[in-house]
C-alpha positions in Angstrom: 93.4 118.4 101.3 96.5 116.3 101.8 99.7 118.2 101.0 98.1 121.6 101.5 100.2 123.9 103.8 98.9 126.3 106.4 101.1 129.4 106.7 101.3 132.2 109.2 103.6 135.1 108.2 104.2 138.7 109.2 106.1 141.2 107.2 107.2 144.7 108.1 107.8 147.4 105.4 109.5 150.7 106.5 110.2 153.5 104.2 111.6 157.0 104.4 108.9 159.5 103.4 109.2 163.2 102.5 109.6 165.9 105.2 111.5 163.7 107.7 108.8 161.1 108.2 109.1 157.3 108.3 106.2 155.2 107.2 105.8 151.6 108.5 103.3 149.0 107.3 102.8 145.6 108.9 101.3 142.9 106.7 100.0 139.4 107.8 99.4 136.4 105.6 97.5 133.5 107.2 95.7 130.6 105.7 96.0 127.4 103.7 97.8 127.2 100.5 95.4 125.6 98.1 96.6 124.3 94.7 99.7 126.5 95.0 97.6 129.6 95.6 98.8 131.6 98.6 96.3 133.2 101.0 95.8 137.0 100.7 98.2 139.3 102.5 96.4 141.8 104.8 97.6 145.2 106.0 97.2 145.2 109.8 99.0 148.4 110.7 99.9 151.5 108.8 101.7 154.1 110.9 103.8 157.3 110.1 106.2 158.7 112.6 108.7 161.6 112.5 112.4 160.6 112.4 112.7 162.2 115.9 110.2 159.6 117.2 111.8 156.6 115.5 112.3 154.9 118.9 108.6 155.1 119.5 107.9 153.6 116.1 110.4 150.8 116.7 108.9 150.0 120.0 105.3 150.0 118.7 106.1 147.8 115.7 108.3 145.4 117.7 105.5 144.9 120.3 103.0 144.1 117.5 105.4 141.8 115.7 106.2 140.1 119.0 102.5 139.3 119.5 102.3 137.6 116.1 105.5 135.6 116.8 104.0 134.5 120.1 101.0 133.2 118.1 103.2 131.1 115.8 103.8 133.6 113.0 107.1 133.6 111.0 108.7 136.9 110.3 109.8 137.6 106.7 
């Protein structure tokens, strides 16, 4: 086990969708890197908001990411 690295990462992916919607996905990767193999990335939040509510989306995503940061996660 010597030399194996434990990682905690969070990644946010936002995209412009059709009809004025914005899709945001939050992924988390947590676990030990074993023989160069990374742990599986998991989808923890998948949300769609209208462009008019982009401030609500930003707030909701920022709160979730802040919780992960407080628990030692690195933001990619």
